[in-house]
N, C-alpha and C positions, 0 to 999 in steps of 0.2 A: 549662618553656621548651624548644621544639623550634629550631633552626637557622631563620633566615630567607631565603628567597630571597636578597637582598641579602646577606647573610653569605657564603652560597656562593660568589655570582658575585665576593667581592671576594678570598676565598677563590686561588679557582681564578685570577683574574686576577694576584694578587700572585704564587703558586704557577708560573705560567707565563711570568713577566714578569724581568728582569733586576733590575730595584731599583722602590721606589714610582712614582717618577716614569711610566715607562712603563706602570704599570698603573693611575695615574689617568684617565691619557690612553684609556687602554682602555675601562676603565667611566663615565667622565665622574664621578669622585668625586675631590672632594680629598684630599689624601696623608692630611691629620689626621684626613678621616673613615673615610680607611680602616683608617687605624691603630685608629681607635673599632671601627671595624666589629669588626677579627679580634681585640681584646681581649673585646668582647662574646661574639665564637663559641665562643673558646677557654675562657670562663669558661662558659659553655651546655655544651660537651662536657666540661669539668673537667679540663682540662689543655693543655700548649703545643702550636701547632701549628708553629709556626715557634724557629726560633734566631734571637736578635737578636743582632749584632754592630754597631757603631759604623756601618759600611758596607753591610751588606745585612743581608737575612732568608734565611734557610736553612729546608728543611723540616725539622722533627724525624720520627725514625723514626714514630709514626703520623702526623703529617703526610702524609710518603711513602705510607705505608697508605690512608689517608682521601682521599687527591687523586683517583684511579681513580673511585670511591667519587661525590665530589661531582657528579664531571665527568657520570659518567651520570644523576645524579639531577640536572642541569640540562639535559642531553639529552632523558630523559624530562619534565620539565617542559614545554620548548619544543614537543616533540612533540607532548604532547597539547593545546595550545593551538590548534598548527597544524593538529590533527583535529579539536577542535572549530569553526573558523574554515571549514576546508572542510566541512562539514558544515553549519551555517547558510549559507554561502554556495552550497549544493548542490554542490558538486566530488564529493563520497563521501558515501555513505550506503548505503541499502538501505530497500525499500517491500515490503510484501506485501500486496497485492489480494485475497479472497476474491469470485468473483463469480458468479452464476449462470450457465449455457451461452448462454442466451440472449444475454447482453450481454458476454461472456467472448469471444462470438465477434462480434455482431454493433456493437459498440459500441467497447468496447477496441481493438482492432489497431490503429485510427487513434490516437487517443489515444496509445498506449503510444509508437508510432514519432515521436511527435512531443516525446513525453517526453524519450525517447533521444538525439534529436535533440539537444536542450536541454542536456539532464545526461547526457554518456555516461557518466560513471561511476558515476553511480548504479544500483547493480544492482534491478532489478526481478522479482520473482516474483510468479504466478499459479496461483491455484486457481480453478479452474471444476467449481463443487460445488454440490450442493442447498439451498434455502434455510438448512433448519436447519442445516446446515454450514456454512453465511456465515456465521449468527449465534454457532456456536460457536466458528469461529475467530479472529473479533472479538472475543468474552467472553472468550475465552483469551490475547488478546493475541497468537496467532499470525499473525494478518492487521492491519495496519494500519487497511485500510478496506475494508468491504465495497460490495460491488452487487448488491443484492437487493430483495424486496419488504418490507413493514414487518415486522420481527421481533416475535416475542409479547410478547419480554422487554424492558418500557421501560422496568424501570427499572435493568437495565446497559446498555442500549444505546440511542443513539440513531437517530433518521434523519433525513435530508431529503432529501424528495420532489426529483428534478430533471426526471423526462420521466414520459408516460402512454401505458401501451401498452394494447392490448384485441385480445379474440381474436379471429380470424377463421375460415372455414370455409376447409378446404383440400379440392380436387378433383383428382382425372385430368380431364384435358383430353376436353370433350363431355360434361362430368357436366352431368344436367340443373340441379343448383342453381346452374350458373356460369350460366343465361341470368336468372336475378335478379340484381338491383341489390345487395341484401343476402340473409341468409339468418337466418330465426327462429329460436332454438336450438330449437325442440319439432319441428322437419323432420329434424334431425339424426339421429331417433331411426327412421327410416324405411330408414336407407341402414349397409350395411355400415363398421363403424367400426375404423379403427387407434388405439389409445388409447396416450398417453405413460405414461413411467416413472408408476407409480401413487405414488412418496413424492413426488415433486416436485409444486410449486406450482401449478404451472398444473394438472396432473390434480386436485389437491383442487379447485382452481374449478369446473373443469367437471361432477366430481360433482355438487359441491352446485349448482350452477347447473340441470343436468338432473335432480337430483332436485325442486329449486323449480319447474318448468314439468312436473313428473310425466312425463316422457317418457324410460325408458329405453332406455339404448343397447343397440345390437346390437354387441356387442366381438366383432370376428373374433379380433382378438391384441391384445398389448402390445409396446412395443418401447421400449429403454433412452433411446435416441439418436432425435434429433430427424432428424440425416440418414437414419435408417434409416424412419422414421417417410415421410419426404419420397420413399425409392425405392419402398416398399411403394404411396403413393397414386399416385405415377405408374406404376405396373406396374398399376395397376387395380381392386386388393385391396379396397379401401375409402375411405372418406373419413376425416377427422382433425379435431382443433381445435388450435390452436398460437398463441401470442400474436404479432402480426404482426410483431413484430422479428424471431421465428424465422425469419420465410421467408426473409429474408436468405441465412439458410445453406443454405433446399433448393430456391431459384428456379431451375428448369431448363427445359428442354420437357416439356410434358407433365404439367404442372402448374399450378394457380392457386389464388386464394381471392375469397371473397367476406364482408365484413363481417357480425359477428355481432349480431343484435337481438332486443328482448322476452326478454328484458330486454338495455338496454345497458347492459355493464359496462366500467367502467375497470381499468386493472391498475398503478396507482400504483409506479414503481419508484424506489427513490434509493440515498444514500449511509448507509451502516449505521457506525458509530463507538462508540465507549467514551463513556458521562459521565465526566465527572473525569479521561479520559488526554489533555493535549492532544498533539497530531499533531507529529513531526517536521516540519523544514522539508521534507524532501524530498516527505514524504508530503504537507503541506499544499500544494504545489505540484501535485501530482499531484491532488489532491479540486477547485484550482479549475481545471485541466483540463475535467478532467470539469465542472463545472460550465458552463464554456463551450462546450464541446462540444455539450452536450445545450439550453444557450441557443439555440445556432445552426441545431441540428435542429428545435426546434419552432417556429422563428420563419416 
């Protein structure tokens, strides 16, 4: 049997007080109850911690040696629960998010600003990575949340859709496709094309759709970054296809977009989490902010 917190508190109170009466007031325990508690502690540790006389209690050598240890244990106990309380009240903690670059740049900045203003002592880390990496980081527990397309791994990962994106044809100003209200996917094959990263979920969708409409793209070059794609289109080198949310990152003079149709493709985006792994209070608060922000944007 191990000493209890009640016994440690009684021991420290008596050791730091001049008499039992003072210790009794300090820990709100009657003198007889303190005496019983100390005797049980001594029985547990196997020897006397106090030398008793008719007038006072004084520490034995073993008691003297144990006092700083008992004080440290009580402090550690108190700090542990203070830390836990701060985590539940979101005054302390850390949240790590993995997100598609589209969402990291287009959706999260405003959410993160609000989150930091509300919970300034919570550290927030953001990984802007491709969809497979989002899934991997969440699956391995290196990210609390992911923001991505639906993962392939549905056994370990859960997906909560929060918004729907669509693909758009991005063209330089004055391009003939901009004269239309919308652009059919098959029409893209007639123009030089600036491709996005071949490993990205967007590029995989684009290649699949173009194969479906039997219209191979005339790819001039591929670029890894959406911003680079935007600059190349603005320079008149070709057209491209990007998620509509991505256009916020590259919107500038000399470039515009039109919705893509035939087929009409929706791109659900949402929160990726691990099955059977509850979120921390801080991560749950961030998830709720994401829900609120996407509800507002969809109205």
